[in-house]
C-alpha positions as CSV (number, residue, x, y, z in Angstrom):
1,M,54.5,53.2,28.9
2,E,52.1,52.8,31.4
3,Q,49.5,50.0,30.8
4,H,46.0,51.1,30.2
5,I,43.4,49.2,32.5
6,F,40.1,48.9,30.9
7,G,36.9,48.9,33.0
8,V,34.2,46.2,32.3
9,A,31.9,48.5,30.4
10,E,34.9,49.8,28.3
11,V,35.8,46.3,27.3
12,N,32.1,45.4,26.4
13,Q,31.9,48.7,24.5
14,L,35.2,48.2,22.6
15,V,34.0,44.6,21.6
16,K,30.8,46.1,20.5
17,L,32.7,48.6,18.3
18,L,34.8,46.0,16.8
19,L,31.6,43.8,16.1
20,D,29.7,46.8,14.8
21,G,32.5,47.6,12.4
22,E,32.6,44.2,10.7
23,P,30.4,44.3,7.6
24,M,30.1,40.5,7.5
25,L,28.3,40.5,10.8
26,Q,25.9,43.4,10.1
27,D,23.8,41.2,7.5
28,V,24.4,37.8,8.5
29,Y,22.2,34.6,7.9
30,V,22.5,31.7,10.5
31,R,21.1,28.2,10.2
32,G,20.0,26.3,13.5
33,E,17.6,24.7,15.5
34,L,15.2,26.8,17.8
35,S,15.8,26.1,21.5
36,N,14.3,27.7,24.6
37,Y,12.0,29.9,22.6
38,K,10.0,32.6,24.8
39,M,7.5,35.3,23.8
40,Y,7.1,38.0,26.4
41,P,4.2,40.1,27.1
42,S,6.3,43.2,25.8
43,G,6.2,41.5,22.4
44,H,9.8,40.6,22.3
45,H,11.0,37.2,21.5
46,Y,14.0,35.5,22.9
47,F,15.5,32.2,21.8
48,T,18.8,30.3,21.2
49,L,20.0,28.9,18.0
50,K,22.0,25.7,18.3
51,D,23.7,23.0,16.2
52,P,25.7,20.0,17.4
53,E,28.8,22.1,17.9
54,G,27.6,25.3,19.5
55,A,24.8,27.8,20.5
56,L,24.0,31.3,19.7
57,R,21.8,33.7,21.8
58,C,19.2,35.7,19.8
59,V,16.4,38.3,20.3
60,M,13.8,39.5,18.0
61,F,12.1,42.7,18.9
62,R,8.3,43.3,18.8
63,G,8.6,45.2,15.4
64,Q,10.3,42.5,13.6
65,A,8.3,39.7,15.6
66,S,5.0,41.2,14.4
67,R,5.8,40.3,10.8
68,L,6.2,36.5,11.3
69,R,3.7,34.7,9.1
70,F,4.2,31.3,11.5
71,R,4.5,30.4,15.0
72,P,8.1,29.5,16.0
73,E,8.4,26.3,18.1
74,N,11.4,24.6,19.7
75,G,13.1,22.1,17.7
76,M,12.1,23.8,14.4
77,K,15.2,24.1,11.8
78,V,15.3,27.8,10.8
79,I,17.5,30.5,9.0
80,A,17.9,33.7,11.0
81,Q,18.7,36.9,9.5
82,G,20.2,39.9,11.3
83,R,23.3,41.5,12.9
84,I,25.5,40.2,15.6
85,T,26.5,42.7,18.4
86,V,27.2,42.9,21.9
87,F,24.7,44.3,24.5
88,P,27.3,46.1,26.8
89,R,25.5,45.7,30.0
90,D,25.8,41.7,30.0
91,G,28.9,41.5,27.9
92,A,27.5,38.7,25.7
93,Y,27.3,38.8,22.1
94,Q,24.0,37.9,20.4
95,L,22.1,37.9,17.1
96,Y,19.5,40.6,16.7
97,C,17.2,38.7,14.4
98,N,15.3,40.9,11.7
99,A,13.7,37.8,9.9
100,L,13.0,34.2,10.6
101,T,12.5,31.5,7.9
102,P,11.8,27.9,8.3
103,E,14.4,25.7,6.7
104,G,13.2,23.7,3.8
105,A,9.8,25.4,3.4
106,G,8.5,28.9,3.3
107,D,7.3,30.7,6.2
108,L,3.8,31.0,4.6
109,A,3.8,27.1,4.1
110,V,4.5,26.6,7.7
111,A,2.0,29.0,8.9
112,F,-0.5,27.5,6.7
113,E,0.2,24.0,8.2
114,Q,0.3,25.4,11.8
115,L,-3.1,27.2,11.6
116,K,-4.8,24.2,9.6
117,A,-3.7,21.8,12.5
118,K,-4.9,24.3,15.3
119,L,-8.4,24.9,13.7
120,Y,-8.7,21.2,12.8
121,A,-8.0,20.3,16.6
122,E,-10.6,22.9,17.7
123,G,-13.2,21.3,15.3
124,L,-13.7,24.1,12.7
125,F,-13.5,21.7,9.9
126,D,-15.9,19.4,11.4
127,P,-18.7,18.1,8.8
128,A,-21.2,18.3,11.4
129,H,-21.1,22.1,11.5
130,K,-21.7,22.4,7.7
131,K,-24.9,24.2,7.0
132,P,-26.8,23.1,3.9
133,L,-26.9,25.7,1.0
134,P,-30.5,27.0,0.2
135,P,-31.8,25.2,-2.9
136,Y,-33.7,28.4,-4.2
137,P,-31.8,31.5,-2.7
138,E,-33.5,35.0,-3.2
139,K,-30.3,36.9,-2.4
140,I,-26.8,36.2,-2.7
141,A,-24.2,38.2,-1.0
142,I,-20.7,38.3,-2.7
143,V,-17.7,39.5,-0.5
144,T,-14.9,40.0,-2.9
145,S,-12.9,42.9,-4.7
146,S,-15.2,44.9,-7.0
147,A,-12.3,45.5,-9.3
148,G,-11.4,41.8,-10.2
149,A,-12.5,39.7,-13.1
150,A,-13.9,37.2,-10.5
151,V,-16.9,39.3,-9.5
152,H,-18.0,40.0,-13.1
153,D,-17.8,36.3,-13.9
154,M,-19.8,35.3,-10.8
155,I,-22.5,38.0,-11.6
156,R,-22.7,36.8,-15.2
157,I,-23.2,33.2,-14.3
158,L,-25.8,34.1,-11.6
159,R,-27.7,36.1,-14.1
160,R,-27.6,33.3,-16.7
161,R,-28.3,30.5,-14.3
162,Y,-30.9,32.0,-12.1
163,P,-32.0,35.5,-12.7
164,L,-34.5,35.4,-10.0
165,A,-31.9,35.9,-7.4
166,K,-30.9,39.4,-6.2
167,V,-27.0,39.8,-6.2
168,I,-25.6,42.1,-3.4
169,L,-21.9,43.0,-3.7
170,L,-20.0,43.8,-0.5
171,P,-16.7,45.1,-1.9
172,V,-13.6,44.4,0.1
173,R,-9.7,44.3,-0.5
174,V,-8.6,40.6,-0.9
175,Q,-5.0,41.2,-0.8
176,G,-2.6,43.0,1.7
177,P,-2.7,43.5,5.4
178,E,-6.0,45.4,5.2
179,A,-7.8,42.6,3.6
180,P,-8.5,40.1,6.4
181,P,-10.3,42.8,8.6
182,E,-12.3,44.1,5.7
183,I,-13.4,40.5,4.8
184,V,-14.5,39.7,8.4
185,G,-16.3,42.9,8.6
186,A,-18.3,42.3,5.5
187,I,-19.2,38.7,6.5
188,R,-20.3,40.0,9.8
189,Y,-22.4,42.7,8.3
190,A,-24.0,40.3,5.9
191,N,-25.0,38.1,9.0
192,K,-26.2,41.1,11.0
193,W,-28.7,42.6,8.3
194,K,-29.4,39.3,6.9
195,I,-28.7,40.7,3.4
196,G,-28.4,37.4,1.7
197,D,-29.4,33.7,1.9
198,V,-26.0,32.6,1.1
199,I,-22.5,34.3,1.0
200,I,-19.8,33.7,-1.7
201,T,-16.3,35.0,-0.6
202,G,-13.3,34.6,-2.6
203,R,-11.0,36.0,-5.2
204,G,-9.4,35.2,-8.6
205,G,-6.0,33.1,-8.6
206,G,-2.7,34.3,-7.6
207,S,0.4,33.2,-5.7
208,M,0.3,31.9,-2.1
209,E,1.2,35.5,-1.1
210,D,-1.7,36.9,-3.0
211,L,-4.4,34.5,-1.5
212,W,-3.0,34.7,2.0
213,A,-6.0,36.9,3.2
214,F,-8.0,33.7,3.0
215,N,-5.6,31.9,5.3
216,D,-6.0,34.4,8.0
217,E,-7.3,33.1,11.4
218,R,-9.7,35.8,11.7
219,V,-11.2,35.2,8.4
220,A,-11.6,31.6,9.2
221,R,-13.4,32.1,12.4
222,A,-15.7,34.6,10.8
223,I,-16.7,32.1,8.3
224,Y,-17.3,29.5,11.1
225,D,-19.4,31.9,13.2
226,S,-21.6,33.0,10.2
227,E,-25.2,31.9,10.6
228,L,-25.5,32.2,6.8
229,P,-24.0,29.3,4.7
230,V,-20.7,30.4,3.1
231,I,-19.3,29.3,-0.1
232,S,-15.4,29.6,-0.2
233,A,-14.2,30.6,-4.1
234,V,-10.6,31.3,-3.7
235,G,-8.0,31.0,-6.7
236,H,-8.0,28.3,-9.2
237,E,-8.8,24.6,-8.7
238,P,-5.4,23.3,-7.3
239,D,-5.5,26.4,-4.8
240,V,-6.3,25.5,-1.3
241,T,-6.8,28.0,1.6
242,I,-8.0,27.7,5.2
243,A,-11.3,29.4,4.2
244,D,-11.9,26.4,1.9
245,F,-11.7,23.9,4.8
246,V,-13.9,26.2,7.2
247,A,-16.7,27.0,4.6
248,D,-19.9,25.2,4.4
249,A,-19.2,24.5,0.7
250,R,-15.9,24.8,-1.4
251,A,-15.9,25.9,-4.9
252,S,-12.7,25.3,-7.1
253,T,-13.2,28.8,-8.7
254,P,-15.5,31.9,-8.3
255,S,-17.3,30.7,-11.4
256,N,-18.0,27.4,-9.8
257,A,-19.2,29.1,-6.7
258,A,-21.9,31.0,-8.8
259,E,-22.9,27.5,-10.3
260,I,-23.1,25.9,-6.8
261,A,-24.9,28.7,-5.3
262,V,-28.0,28.7,-7.5
263,P,-29.9,26.3,-9.6
264,D,-29.9,26.3,-13.4
265,Q,-33.1,27.7,-14.7
266,E,-33.0,25.5,-17.7
267,A,-33.0,22.4,-15.5
268,I,-35.8,23.9,-13.5
269,K,-37.8,24.4,-16.8
270,Q,-37.2,20.9,-17.7
271,R,-38.3,19.5,-14.4
272,L,-41.4,21.6,-14.3
273,G,-42.1,20.7,-17.9
274,G,-41.8,17.0,-17.0
275,A,-44.0,17.5,-13.8
276,A,-46.5,19.2,-16.1
277,S,-46.6,16.5,-18.4
278,R,-47.0,13.8,-15.8
279,L,-49.7,15.9,-14.1
280,E,-51.5,16.0,-17.4
281,R,-51.3,12.3,-17.9
282,N,-52.4,11.5,-14.5
283,E,-55.4,13.8,-14.6
284,T,-56.5,12.4,-18.1
285,A,-56.1,8.9,-16.6
286,R,-58.1,9.9,-13.6
287,L,-60.8,11.6,-15.6
288,A,-61.2,8.5,-18.0
289,A,-61.5,6.2,-14.9
290,L,-64.3,8.5,-13.4
291,R,-66.0,8.5,-16.6
292,Q,-65.9,4.7,-16.8
293,R,-67.3,4.4,-13.4
294,L,-70.0,6.8,-14.2
295,A,-71.1,4.8,-17.1
296,A,-71.0,1.6,-14.8
297,L,-73.0,3.3,-12.4
298,S,-75.6,4.7,-14.9
299,E,-76.2,0.9,-15.8
300,K,-77.1,0.0,-12.2
301,R,-80.8,-1.0,-11.6
302,V,-81.0,1.3,-8.7
303,L,-80.6,4.2,-10.8
304,R,-82.9,3.0,-13.5
305,D,-85.5,2.1,-11.2
306,Q,-85.5,4.0,-8.0
307,M,-88.3,1.8,-6.3
308,A,-86.4,-1.5,-7.2
309,Y,-84.0,-1.0,-4.2
310,V,-86.9,-0.7,-1.9
311,Q,-88.7,-3.8,-3.4
312,D,-85.4,-5.7,-3.1
313,K,-85.0,-4.7,0.5
314,R,-88.6,-5.4,1.2
315,M,-88.2,-9.1,-0.1
316,E,-85.2,-9.4,2.0
317,L,-87.3,-8.3,5.1
318,L,-90.2,-10.8,4.3
319,H,-87.5,-13.5,3.9
320,V,-85.9,-12.6,7.3
321,Q,-89.3,-12.5,8.9
322,Q,-90.2,-15.9,7.6
323,R,-86.7,-17.4,8.8
324,L,-87.2,-15.8,12.2
325,G,-91.0,-17.3,12.4
326,D,-89.6,-20.6,11.4
327,L,-86.8,-20.5,13.9
328,S,-89.2,-19.4,16.8
329,A,-91.6,-22.2,15.9
330,G,-88.8,-24.9,16.0
331,L,-87.6,-23.5,19.2
332,V,-90.9,-23.5,21.0
333,A,-91.6,-27.1,19.6
334,G,-88.4,-28.1,20.9
335,K,-89.0,-26.6,24.4
336,R,-92.4,-28.3,24.5
337,Q,-91.0,-31.7,23.5
338,R,-88.4,-31.3,26.4
339,L,-91.0,-30.1,29.0
340,S,-93.0,-33.4,28.1
341,V,-90.0,-35.6,28.5
342,L,-89.1,-34.0,31.9
343,G,-92.7,-34.1,33.0
344,A,-93.0,-37.8,32.1
345,A,-89.6,-38.6,33.9
346,L,-91.1,-36.5,37.0
347,D,-94.3,-38.3,37.0
348,A,-92.6,-41.6,36.9
349,M,-90.6,-40.7,40.1
350,S,-93.8,-39.3,41.8
351,P,-94.5,-41.0,45.2
352,L,-98.2,-41.3,44.3
353,K,-97.5,-43.7,41.3
354,V,-95.7,-46.0,43.6
355,L,-98.4,-45.9,46.2
356,G,-100.8,-46.8,43.2
357,R,-99.1,-50.0,42.7
358,G,-99.9,-51.3,46.2
359,Y,-97.4,-49.7,48.4
360,A,-98.1,-47.5,51.4
361,M,-96.1,-44.5,53.1
362,A,-96.0,-44.3,56.8
363,R,-95.3,-41.1,58.7
364,G,-94.6,-40.7,62.3
365,P,-96.3,-38.5,64.9
366,S,-94.5,-35.5,63.6
367,G,-95.1,-36.2,59.9
368,E,-91.7,-37.5,59.3
369,I,-91.6,-40.6,56.9
370,L,-90.6,-43.6,58.6
371,R,-87.9,-45.6,56.9
372,S,-86.9,-48.0,59.7
373,W,-88.5,-49.8,62.4
374,R,-86.0,-47.9,64.7
375,D,-88.0,-44.7,63.8
376,V,-91.1,-45.6,65.9
377,Q,-91.9,-46.7,69.3
378,A,-94.8,-49.0,70.6
379,G,-97.8,-47.2,71.3
380,E,-97.0,-44.3,68.9
381,R,-99.7,-42.9,66.5
382,V,-98.6,-43.1,63.0
383,S,-100.6,-42.2,59.7
384,V,-100.4,-44.7,56.7
385,A,-101.0,-43.2,53.0
386,L,-102.2,-45.5,50.4
387,G,-102.7,-45.1,46.6
388,E,-106.3,-43.9,47.4
389,G,-106.8,-42.4,50.9
390,G,-105.0,-43.7,54.1
391,F,-105.6,-44.4,57.8
392,F,-104.3,-43.8,61.2
393,C,-103.0,-46.7,63.4
394,A,-101.2,-47.3,66.7
395,V,-97.9,-49.2,66.9
396,E,-98.1,-52.4,68.7
397,E,-94.7,-53.5,68.3
398,P,-91.9,-52.5,65.9
399,W,-90.7,-55.3,63.7
400,K,-87.0,-56.1,63.3
401,K,-85.5,-57.3,60.1
402,E,-85.6,-60.9,60.8
403,K,-89.2,-60.8,61.6
404,T,-89.9,-58.8,58.5
405,A,-88.2,-61.4,56.5
406,W,-90.5,-64.0,58.3
407,L,-93.6,-62.2,57.3
408,E,-92.6,-62.1,53.8
409,K,-92.2,-65.8,54.0
410,N,-95.6,-66.3,55.4
C-alpha cells in the first residue's frame, strides 16, 4: 500500500476538522491571565491567555468585542469562552473568544471601577466644577422614563413642596443600549433651549444591569458639560452610579431629588411669617421712638418761643463782643507798656544823655567819631559836640595813653 503524503495545508485542514469535530472544544471556558493584549483599528482584539504552565493564543472579532462592558488590560485574570480551532493558513490553533469575563468580579463591576478611575483622573469629579443649585427655581426639567413610578413620585413631591415651579418632562428610555444616547440628547436639549433652571435625571431602583445607562461614559460627560446644574437621582440609597459622582448634586432616590431641587413652601411661609412679625415689631418700636422724640422736641424752648433762640444768640454775640473788646484793650495796654520800657531803655543808651553828663564827642575832618589819639594828626581840624552845642578846634598834638593818664592825675 502506497503511503499517502500530505501537503501542509491538508494537514492543517485535517487538524481543523478533528478539532471542529470535538464537542468539548466548541464551547470551552478557559481561565488565564491576559498578556500581549492588542486592539487593532479593524476592531478585532488579539491576546494571549497564560498560566504558569502554558499559553494559548486567542482572538476576539469586532462583533464580540463591541459587547465588552470593560476594558481588558494585560495582567488581568479572566475567564474566556469560545471555541478552539486551527487557522489553516498558519497551522496554529487558537481560541476564538466569544465572551470575556473578569475572574472574581463581574464585567460590569470592573467596567464601573475602570470608568470611575478614568473620569476621576480627568477631574470630572472635582468639587470645584460643581454648580450650586438655584434656591428658588422657576422651571425644573426631568430627564427620565415617562412610564416609571419615579417620575410620578417626583412630580407629586414637587407640586406639594413648591407648586410655583413649572415641571417639564423630557421622556427617555433609562434601560438598554438605546438609553444612553437618549439621556445625552435630552440633557443637551435642555441646555440648548434653557428649558429649566435645574435638571433632574435618573430612574427607580433595579439591578446593576438595569442602572447601567447611568454608568455610561457618554452620559457622564453630558452631565459634566451641562451649563445647567444637574441632580442625579438613580435607584435606591445604596445604589451608586458614575452619574452620581459627576452630577452637581446626588440624591439618594428620585423622591429625594425632588426635595433637593425645590424649597418647602411651608418652611418659606414660616420664614415669611417670622420676618413679618419681626418687621412689625421693629416698626412699632421705631414709631414709638419717633413719638418719644417728637414729644421731647415739642417741649424745647425754641419751639415754644421762636424769638428765644434769637435772643440767646444775641446775648452770646454781646458777650463775645465784650470779650473781644477786653482782649483788645489788654493787648493795646501791654503793647504801650512794652513801648515805654523800650523807649526808656533806648533813651538811656542815647549819646545825648552821655554828653549831658559832661562828656564830649569828637569827630574828625570827615565826620567820623574819634576813639583814639591815633585817629587824628597834628594840625587837623576836629569838631567837638557837648551836651549843649559844641565847637571846632585844631589839633596841636595827639596825646598818648601815658600823657592822658598824667593829665587825669593833674
